Structures are given as C-alpha cells and as structure tokens.
Residue, then its C-alpha position, 0 to 999 in steps of 0.5 A: m315742262s312747257h310754260e307757254p300760255i294758252i293764248n286767248e283774246a281775253m289776254p292783253l295784247a302785251e301778254r299774247m305777244r310775249p316772245r316765246d323763244f330767242k328768235e322772237f326776243i327783240g332788243q337785248e341782243e347784247v345780253v342774249g344774242e347768239n354765242t353770248l354766255l348767258r344764252k349758251s348757259i340757258e340753252n345748255d341748261t347750265l344756268q347759274s343764279v342771275i339777277l335780271w336788272g332793267p326798267p319796266g317793259c325791257g324783257k325781264t319776265t319774258l327772259a325768265k319765261i324763255i328760260a322756263n321753256k328752254t331748261k329741263s329744270y323745274f321752274q317755280d314762279f314766286l311773287p314777293v307781293a303775295q308770298g313770304v319767307a315761309d313759302v320760300r322754305e316750303i319751295v326749297e323742301l320740295a326742290k330738295k326732294r325733287y332733286r333727290f328722287n328725280s335728279q331735277k334742279t329747281i329754278l326759282f323765279v322771283d319777280e320784283i325781288h327788291r320788294f323783299n327787304k334786305g333782312q328777308q333776302d337773307v332767306f335765299l342765301p343758304y339755298v343758293e349757296d348749296g345749290s338747292i335752287i337756282l335763283v332768277g331774280a328780276t328787279t327794276e331797282n339798282p342791285s347795288f342799293d336794293i339787293i344784299t351784297p352776299l346775294q349779289s356775290r352768289s349771282i350774276v347781275v345781268p343789266l337789261k337796257p331800255l328797248d331802243g327805237l328800232a326794237m320798239a318799232k319792230i315790236i309794234r309792226n309785228a303786233l299789227k301783222d300777227k293774225e294769231r296773237g296780235l292785231g292782224k285780223y284788223n285792217v290797220a296801218i300806222k303812219e311812220a310819223a305816228l309810229k315814231n311818236l308812239v315809240i317816243f311815248a313808250d319810252g323803251d317799255a314794250r308793254n306800254a306801247l302794246n297797251l296803247l296800240e291795243f286801246i286804239v285798235t280795239n276802240y277805233g278799228t273794225l273787222s271790215k274792209e274799211k282801213l284804220i289809219i293810225d296817224n298823229e291826230l288819232l295818236k294825240t287824242s289817245l295818248p295819256k300824259q306821259i309819266i316821266r320815269y323817275d324814282k326819287k329814292g332810286d337810280a334815276h334820282y341819282d343819275i339825273i342829279s349827277a347829270f345836272i351837276k356835271s352839265m353845270r360843271d362842263s359849262s353847258p347851260d343847255a344840258a343843265i337846263y334840260w336835266l333841270a326840266r327832267m327833275l321838275a317834270a318828275g316832281e323832284d323837290i325844288r328845295f333839294i335842287a336849290r341845295r345842290m346848286i348852293i353846294f355847286a356854287c362853292e365847290d366848282i365856281d372860281h373863288m374870285d366870283e363873289n356872286a356865285i354863292v349869293v346867286a345860289n343862296n338867293v335862288a334857294q330863298a326865292v324858291e322857298y318863298v315863291g313855290l311852283p310853278e313860278a319857282r322853275i323860272i328862278l331855278a333856271h336863272g340860277v342854273t344858267y348863271l352857275a353853268s356859265a360862270k368861270k370854274d375852279n374847284a381850288s377851295y374844294m380840293a384845298v379842304e379835301t387835301a387838308l382833311k386827308d392830312v388831319e386823318g394822316f397826321g392826327n392832332l398836330p400841335v398848334p404853333l405857339h404864336l397862334r395860341n391864345a394866352v389867356t392866363k399868366l401860365m400860358k404866357n410863361l409857356g410862350y403862348n402867343k409869343g412873337y405873334q405879329y398883328p397884321h393890322e399894325y403892319e403896312g398893307h395889313i399883311t406879314n410874312q408869318g403866314e408860312k409858320d401858321l401850319p403845324e411844323k410837320l406841314r410847313g410849306k404844304k400848299y392846299f389852296k392852288p387856284r388856277e390863277k393867282i390872287 
C-alpha cells in the first residue's frame, strides 16, 4: 500500500521535498542508518510500538511516512487535534477485522500524541498490549513528562536530534537542484555565507529552512536566464525575527535553567550570562530567574561570603521594581557576581544530611539541658539543668555544643566547610 503523495506545485516546498525512503532521509543516521535496529525492524516489517521524540522539523512525520511505504501493514493516520477516543475504538475494531480476515497488522500513527491528556492516553494501552495495533507516536514534548508510564513501557522511545548544520545545508542544496520536486527550474544560487546564516536561522528545523527558501525564490526568482543570487543582503531582508525555541512548561525550560545554574556553579560567568540571555530572549519570567539566583546564593556560595544572599535578594527586589527591559542589566550584575564568587555547598549538604537522619532516626528526644523549663514539674524533671549560658563565659562560648545533638547522634558532623571558620 503506497502512501507517497502526488506531487503538485500547490504543495509547500517542504512537503514536496519530504524524503520518500531512507536514501533521502538526511540527518538521523544514528537512529535509522544502515544496520540500525530500528531500520532493520522497519525493513523486515517487525516494527514494535515506538514513540518518536524530537523537535519540530527533525523528521518524525517523515519517518512515519517511510514506515508506511516500507511496511505491509495497514497504515492509519490519527490526529488528536481532530479526532478523539471514540475514533480510536472504531479504528481498533477495523484493525481487528483486518487482521482476522486478511492477516494484516495495523500501524496507527498518532502525530502530536502529547495532545492527548494522560487520561485519554489510557485508551491505547489494551490495544497496544494485545497487539491489535502497532502504535507510532510522534511528540515534541519529553515523554517522561507528557506520555503515561505504562505506554512508555510498552513502546520504544526513539529520540531524534535537531538536524545539524551539514544535514541542513545538504537539504537546502538538494531543494535548489531538484527540478521535479524542488526549485531546480529556477535559475538560483546561494552564497556560502548566506547558506550558513539560513542554516543558523532554521535552528535544526528543515521545514523552517525550506519555507523561507521557497519564499525567497518564488518572490525574487524568475524562470529566465537571469540568475538569482541569494546573498546575506537578500537573506536579511527576507528573514523574520527568529523565534527562540523555549517551552516554559517543557524540556527547554528545565534544560536551560539547569545550564544556567550549573554554569554559575562552575564559576563560568560567560556561560551563565549566555543562558540568562537565552531565557530573556524567550520571555522567561524574570521573577523565576531571580528566585533561582537567591536559592543558588545559599546553596552554592561559600558561607563566609556574607554578600551573596544580599546581592541575590537585592537583585530580586530591584527586578520587581524596575521591570524589563532594564531588569536584564540588574540580573546580569547578580549573575556575574554569583558566578565569580567562591563556591562551597557545605550549608546545603549539612541540612540534606540532617534531614536524612531525621527520617532515619525519627523523633529523637531533645537533650534535657536544652529543654525549656517553664513549670516547676519541668524543672524537677531536669529540664534546662546544667545549661551553660554562653554570654556568661569568656569569649561567649562554651564546650557544651557537642552535647546539643540527641544522644544517638553525638559526634555527628553535618557542617563540613572546605575551610574552617
């Protein structure tokens, strides 16, 4: 059963140039190159349920269409934005009849499977489990967060990476050369510098690159002998403002804030400033960034640095007061300070270790000398007995601190600064 589309000029270039087989499928060789398990399972028609996970324009739908052309199974498209749970059940009933009467399996391709909420995703489970359908799901969202665990365990999660510069350049050149499906009928050439910038703009999204290329060629190019040269000047006049890929509830949000924190921890102000800029460009909440800086100031900065928490807190207050765009300067000031400050996580580790002991030992009794004797009975029971009031001693310090822990924990060291106070 062929699923190759009939090519016509009304189709967008990205659709016309969509790879039809593995030879044309560029940029995901680690996943579907020769002798990879996934490719073998597709070519041998032994595919199991898979979830294709990757950013826009990396080839998820294309790979699904290649599967459709390679397999003997019946291939059924499904769009959560247009279809619902009732449609799934109807598809499954037809799949069962197809297998019963024709011994033909059914592959159900669910594009943007994350658009089904977790309750709705349950509908696939029994049918994937009993083999009524082979599920091929495509998602831009991290399956760990957006796909229910039972469905993950019954499928193979296949991560697809953004297309790299070499793959993107090859895709663009192929589109310019191809006279049947591409722009080869136009007299067009692209300069290397412009090609490089187009690749950067596309940000790993082949559809993005081809859409812009088609826009330029169909508006500026001609079928005459006069050659259109795409250079940086022409590209600049055609480029829309680049949209930074950043989902505040998804993977990019967590990955970039993680990179931001770890760069400050690594004492790399340059990297920290870059990740700050990425968040600002994408519209991240500046209060969220400031809150993370306050936490960092206490978790990772040496306890002897009395200014770190003050700087972080002042940054948070100033950001709230000033607002964007000037708040970016205040955040940058705080970031460079925190990234450059001496690091020590002794306070953080102290409380984490103590919490483990609280959980492990339960409610250990407070030593008698530390208890508050507010009644005569409490005094008779020894509450506060023997407590040494530090301010009555030379240097305002006593040696009773070693007895302030519960008896079972005497001698335990939680706070271990790298340099002694």
